[in-house]
C-alpha positions in Angstrom: -3.6 10.9 -24.4 -4.8 7.6 -23.0 -5.1 5.1 -25.8 -8.2 4.5 -27.1 -10.3 0.6 -26.0 -13.0 -0.7 -27.0 -14.8 -4.2 -25.5 -15.9 -7.3 -27.2 -16.2 -10.5 -24.8 -15.0 -13.5 -25.8 -17.1 -17.1 -24.7 -13.7 -18.8 -24.1 -13.3 -17.4 -20.1 -14.7 -18.9 -17.0 -16.8 -16.3 -14.7 -15.3 -17.8 -11.7 -13.5 -15.6 -9.0 -10.1 -14.3 -10.5 -6.2 -13.7 -8.0 -4.9 -11.1 -10.7 -1.7 -12.4 -8.9 0.6 -11.0 -11.7 0.4 -10.3 -15.6 1.8 -12.6 -18.7 2.0 -11.5 -22.0 2.0 -13.1 -25.4 2.4 -12.6 -29.0 -0.7 -12.9 -30.8 0.1 -14.6 -33.9 -2.6 -13.0 -35.6 -3.6 -9.7 -36.3 -5.3 -7.7 -34.6 -8.7 -8.3 -36.6 -8.1 -12.1 -36.9 -7.2 -12.6 -33.7 -10.7 -11.0 -31.9 -12.0 -13.2 -34.3 -10.4 -15.7 -32.9 -11.0 -14.9 -29.5 -15.1 -14.7 -30.1 -15.4 -18.6 -32.1 -16.1 -20.7 -29.0 -14.5 -23.9 -30.9 -10.9 -21.9 -30.5 -11.5 -22.2 -26.6 -8.6 -19.0 -26.9 -9.0 -15.9 -25.1 -6.7 -13.0 -23.5 -8.0 -10.2 -20.8 -6.3 -8.2 -23.3 -4.8 -7.7 -26.9 -3.0 -4.6 -28.4 -2.9 -3.7 -32.0 0.6 -1.9 -33.0 -1.1 1.1 -32.7 -1.7 1.4 -29.4 -4.9 0.0 -29.7 -6.9 -2.1 -26.9 -9.6 -4.7 -26.9 -10.6 -6.0 -23.8 -11.6 -10.1 -24.3 -12.5 -11.2 -20.7 -13.1 -9.0 -17.8 -10.0 -8.7 -15.1 -12.1 -10.7 -12.4 -12.6 -13.7 -14.7 -10.6 -16.5 -15.4 -9.0 -15.6 -19.9 -8.1 -19.2 -21.0 -4.8 -18.1 -22.8 -1.6 -20.2 -20.3 -2.4 -23.7 -20.7 0.2 -25.8 -18.7 2.1 -23.3 -17.3 3.9 -22.3 -14.2 5.1 -19.3 -12.3 5.9 -18.5 -8.7 6.1 -21.9 -8.0 1.9 -22.3 -9.2 0.4 -24.7 -12.3 -2.4 -22.9 -14.0 -1.5 -19.7 -15.0 -5.1 -18.4 -16.0 -5.9 -19.3 -12.5 -3.8 -16.1 -11.5 -2.2 -14.7 -14.0 -3.8 -11.9 -16.5 -3.1 -12.3 -20.3 -2.4 -9.7 -22.4 -0.8 -10.1 -26.0 0.2 -8.1 -28.1 -1.2 -8.5 -31.8 1.1 -10.5 -34.5 4.4 -12.0 -34.2 7.7 -10.9 -32.5 9.4 -12.8 -33.9 8.8 -10.7 -37.2 7.6 -7.6 -36.5 9.3 -6.2 -33.1 6.9 -4.9 -30.6 5.5 -0.6 -31.6 6.6 2.3 -29.8 2.7 2.4 -29.8 2.3 -1.6 -28.2 5.1 -0.4 -25.4 3.3 2.3 -24.4 -0.1 1.3 -24.0 0.6 -1.8 -22.6 2.1 0.4 -19.4 -0.6 2.0 -19.3 -2.8 -0.6 -19.5 -0.4 -1.8 -16.7 -0.3 1.3 -14.9 -4.2 0.9 -14.1 -3.3 -2.8 -11.7 0.3 -1.8 -10.8 -0.4 -0.2 -7.5 -3.8 -1.6 -6.6 -3.4 -4.9 -6.9 0.3 -4.3 -5.3 2.7 -5.5 -8.4 5.7 -5.4 -8.9 8.7 -6.5 -11.8 8.3 -10.6 -10.2 4.9 -10.1 -11.5 5.6 -10.3 -15.4 6.1 -13.2 -17.4 5.5 -14.3 -20.9 4.0 -17.4 -21.9 7.8 -18.9 -23.4 9.3 -18.6 -19.7 5.8 -20.0 -17.8 5.4 -23.3 -20.5 9.0 -23.6 -21.6 9.9 -25.8 -24.7 5.8 -26.0 -25.2 5.6 -22.2 -26.0 7.7 -19.2 -28.0 6.0 -16.0 -27.1 7.5 -13.6 -26.6 10.9 -13.3 -28.9 13.6 -13.3 -26.1 14.6 -9.5 -27.7 10.8 -8.1 -27.3 10.3 -10.1 -24.1 13.5 -7.2 -22.4 12.3 -4.8 -24.4 8.6 -4.7 -22.9 10.9 -5.5 -19.2 13.0 -2.9 -19.9 10.2 0.0 -20.4 8.6 -1.9 -17.4 11.5 -1.4 -14.5 12.1 2.2 -16.2 8.2 3.1 -15.8 7.3 1.9 -12.4 11.0 0.9 -10.9 12.3 -1.7 -9.4 11.2 -2.0 -6.6 9.1 -4.8 -6.0 5.5 -3.1 -4.6 
């Protein structure tokens, strides 16, 4: 059964075309509702494409075809400015305080499944904020990144496309 999903469009986005070469995972550091409130506040200048709550509920904040402001100074796949080419997905909460829940992992896999084959993604196309902004960002907790990446490999296989 699919997880519940709803949309609350953030003003913190660029309506320019987005390449969608992969996905950058985050944790929001706040609860689900608090994070949505922050993403809807133009003063925050922050947004994700998707936010996933502990029960697996997803909130779309920026359409996949537009640029969300989630990565800041970042680098991945030999390129800078990850906002321009990676979708931003955040798990509500802090992965150093509370591990990812089973429903969060399952919801992330469901979200990925709708994009994986159509966009030609493989395991080499996913990362987290800690890896794209070393020394500046610390999300996800490395143990939780390992859990997420293992779940992706198990679900989609190890081949790159």
